[in-house]
N, C-alpha and C positions, 0 to 999 in steps of 0.2 A: 881572604882573598888571596890571590898565588898571584904575582904579577911577570911570570915569567918565567923561564932557564928550564933545568933541567933536574927530572926528580928520578930517585935511584930506586928502584924496585928489584927485591931481590928472587928466583924463577928457580922453584924446584925442580929436579928433573926423575925420573926412576930409578936410576941407578943411584941416587944420594948425593950426585955432586949438585953445584951449585952455583949458577950464571948470575951476573949482575949484567940488566937490563937499563937504559937510560933512558927516558921518554920525554920526550920533548912539550914545555906547560903551552901554550899559548900564555900570549898577552890579556889580562882582563879574566883566565875561565873560574870561575867562579862553581866548589864545587855543591852536587845536587842537597849534602845537610846543610852548608851552609843559606842555603836559598831559605829565606823565614814562610813563605809561601808553605813550602816543604816539610817545613820544621813543626811547622803550629798542624800541618796534617796526619803528620809519623807521630807526633806527642799526645792529640789525641787519643789515638789510633791504641797506641805503648799505655797511657795508662787509662784507658778504663781499661782493657784488658790484664792490666800489672794488679785494678782494684780487685777484680773477683776473687772469692775462696775458691779452691780448686780441691773441690769433693772429692774422698773414698768410695766408691759407689762397687755394691756386689750385689751380684744376680739369687735372684729367690723365687722360688717358686708362686709367692703372694706379692710379689713384682720387685723392683732395685730397692738397696738399704743401705746412708748413707754410713761407711765403717769410721768411728773414732781409732786409731791406732798409733804407735809409733811411729811408724811408717807415712802416715794420713798429715800428723805433726811438720813430719820434716822433711814433707816438700809443702807444706802451704805456707808455715812459719819462719821455717830454718836452714831451708835450701844451702845457703851460700854460706859463713862464717865470716866473711865481710861484708856483707852485702846484706840489705833487708827482704824480705821477698819482694816488694813491692819494685823494691828498684834493681831486684836480679829479674825480675820477669822483665816491667820494663825496657832493660838494657837489651835481651833475649828477645824482645816484637821488632824494638826499632832498630837491632840491626839485619832483623828476616826483613824489616820495608827495603832498604836501604843499599844493605851490602846484596839479600835476599838470601843469606846463609848464618848461622849460631851454632859453634859446635860447644858440646858440655862437655867438660870431661869429668867424671866420676868420681872419685873415692870409695872407700871400703873401710871398713873398720876393720881389726881383728877376728872377730866372727863374724864379716862374710853382711855386714848389714851398709847402708849409705854412711856415709859421715856427713861429704858435702859432696856437690857440684857445681863445680869451676868454668866460667862462660869462658873460654877464650877471646883471644883481642880477634877480630875477621881479619885484619891486616895483614897477619901475621901467615894467620890459614891458607893451605895448598890442598888443592883438592885433585888427587893424579887415577887417571886411569890404568887400570889394571886388569885390560882383559873386556870384560863384563861389567868386573866387579870396578870398586873403586877405595884408592884410600886416602888419610889426611894426612897431612905430611904437618908439625907445629916445632918451630926451633929447635929442628932436629930430630926432633923421634916419629914413630910412625905409627899411624894410627888404624885398625881397621874398625867397618862399620857398628861392629860387633862392641865396641869398645870403648862409642863414645853416643849421645846423644846429639842427631845431626838436624837440627831445627830449617828449617828450608820454604820456600813463597816462590813461586811462579818458575817450575824448574826448564830448566833448559831447556831446547828442542836438539840440540844434539850429547849433550852431556843430563839426562833425566833427574841423574840422583844429586845434580848441584842447580844454584839458586837462581835464579839472576834478577830478584826486585823491579824495580819499576825504573833501575838508571836509564836505560835508553828510551822506552817513550817519555817520561820527563826533562830530557835532557835541551828539546827544542824549546818546550814551554819558560822554563826557568831560566835563557836565557833571552827570551824576550822579555820578563818580569825585569831579569837585573837591568837591561835596557832601558824599560821606560823606568824604573827606580834612577836608573843615573838621568835622566831627561827630566824627571821632577827636580831633583835634587839639583840641579843646575839651574835650570830659570827659575825655579825660587829663589836660589841665593841671587841672578845675572843682575848687574846695575840697568842696563838698559831697560828700564821699564819703566818713564815720565808721564806723569798723571797730567803733564800739562803743557802743552805745544804753544811756543807765542811768537809770532809772527814779528818784526821787526823793521822798518824801517831803513835800507840801506847808508842812512844819514848818518844816523844814531849810534857812533860813535866804531869803529871798527875789530867790526865780524872775526874776521877772520883771523884773531889770538885770543886766543882764552883767558888773558887779563882784562880785554875788552867787553865779552860776552860777560864777565862775571862782575864788572864796574858795572852795564844795564842794569841787572839782578841784584845788585846793592843799591844801587842809584833810585829803583823806582818797585821794585817786586821785595824787596828785606824789611823786612818791620820785625817789632820784637814786643809786640801783643797779639797773639794768638785771636785770630777773629778781626783784630782790625783789616776796613776794605783797603783797595790800591788804589791811588788817584795817574793817570797815569797821560801823561800828553795825546789829545786826540788827532787821528792823523798820524799817531808814529808805535802803534801797536796794534793788534788783534792777540787777545789771545783764546784760545780755545781748547778746552779740554777733550781727553780722552781715554777708548778706557786701552788699554794696555791686555793683550791675549794673557788669557784663561788655561790650565788646564783642560776644560771641558772646550775650548776650542780648538787646542791642540788635539784632542778628543785619545788623549792618553787617560783615562778614570776608567771611559767605554774599553780600551785596551786591556789594563790590565785585570778590570773584572771578570774579562772574557776568558784572559791567560787562568786567573784564582782561579771561575768556573773549571776549565780543563785539567790544571793538577787535582782538583778535590773529583774531578771524574775521574782521574786515571788512578789514582790511588782510594778511590772508592769512601770518599770520607760525603758530609753533606756540604754544600755552599756556605748554609753559615758560619761553621767552624772556623772562618778561612773571612769572616767576615763581609761575606757577599750575600744579602738576603735578607728573608726574618725567619727565628728560628720556628719551626713545626713540628710539632710531637711527632705527627705521622710519619715524615719521611726518617725521623733521629731513629724511630722504633724500629724501620725496617734495615738503615744503616747498623742495626744492632746484628738483627734476625738474617744481613746479609755479609757483612766483614768482617764483624765482627764474630761472628760464629766462625768462618770462611781461619781464620789466624787462627781462634782458639782451637779449633777440630783439631789442625794441624799438631798442636800443641800437646794436646789430647791424646791424638796416638803416638804421637810419638814418645812419651812417657810410658804409656800404657804397653807397649811394647818393650820398650826395653828396661823399666824398672819393675815390674811386675811378675811373675812367674804364674799365676791362679791364671784360669782360663774364665773364673766368675766374678773377678775384680778388674775395674778400670778408672778411668782418672775423671772427671765433667768439672766445667769451671759452671760457674754461678750464675748461670752466664742474666735470672731475670730479675738479679737485683739490678741488675744495669737499665730496664725497660723506666724508660718516662712516665709515673703513674703522679695522682694528684693525692693528696690523702684521702679527697672526700672516696675517690675511687677505688684506693686500701682497702679502706672500710668495711665496702660498699660487701667488693669483692669476697673477706674475709669471713666479716658478716652473714654473708648467707651461704657460707660452707660450713659455720658454726649450726645454726639453721639446721641445715642437713647434717649433721654429727660426723660432717667431715675433719675438722677440723677441732681441737677445744677450745676454751676461754686464752687459755694461753698462748697458744700455740697464736692466737687471733693478735695478742698482746706485746707475743718477738717481733712478725711481722709491723707492728707499728713503734718499736725502738724502746719499747717496755720490759722491767722488770715480772718474773712472773708472780702468781699469789697464790700460796696452798687451796684456796676455795674459788679456785677457777681455772681447776682440775677434772673436776667432775661434768660429762657435758651432758648441756640443755637441746634437748630439741620441741617442733609442734608440736601440740598434742596431734597436728592432721598427718603428720608424716610417722607412719607403718611400715613394717617389713611389708613384701612383697608376699609372702602367704598367707596374712594377716587377713588381705583387703575384705573376703568373701565372710567375714564375723564382722563387720561394720554393724553398729548398733541399727542402722537405717535400712540396712539390708535383710537383717534379721526379720521374721516376723515366726509367729504360733506356729502355721503351719512346721514351718521352718524347724524349727526348735522341734514340734514335734517326729517327725523323721530323723 
């Protein structure tokens, strides 16, 4: 949390000069990336996309097939030498959501192959307009769009080549959540929540002084044994138990749940990922088909356009691995496909996370599954008259 003051930011101009701009930061300001609710939502999306395998696909006359090559291994396993592929993709997606942009700089070997893809620090990247085009400045170096991989999310209205993320939409909601959390913390740590109110006769000691009040409590109400009843003079004391205010009385809980739902809705994650509501498989699968696939598609298209030259090749995430299937549902689906010879039994075992076996390679199908051209030659349709013909 920033307590206030001035923050220095460098602004790069089109002519190459750099000016310094001091931005006043209000007291109590909390960046979006420091909000627990925003972090939970962003990390959920980034973690799911980073866990998907990236396939190199090729168009063929009989359908699209997966290609396993040195290039596919580079992108899916070792895209950057200082990070694992999971962390590399996690970093890209996280910055796409929180900053709106993530620029990746490719480095090549002497023979023109991709060596590694270095993600640049978002705060040090500047996007400069150049007529209808733009270029990127990073640490004093200038790069054209063709020289970089630019992953963006939520394009700006005035500058469609630059992403905005969800900064503006989430600002007020995050502010409300931070205030609610602060109120909750102060309330829970407050000492002014007595569980008993004791009405005392004015002649019983000097109630105006703290020493006098402490003496009454010590003489009549303090005891060394837990659960021991109090014995007080009748008519001098009246003891009343009261319930202190709770978070429900202050409606903090309901307000925080509404704000969490607003954060979930704006970022596009199910509310149960932020601790609100119960898990629902249909809602989760819809989340995969919508928000996850939208961001994944943007990454796929940028990778395809900038790293592949053949029009027959493209990159694709294995999004089916994210769907919420029970083991029974997977066995039933693949079992029916195996019966119809759509997959062999080793492919079924692979879907269950099992190793292949040599005796499972042969295709086996039910006896009543026959080619369409053989439908008229079934025994039940063959008569003596038909045979003679």
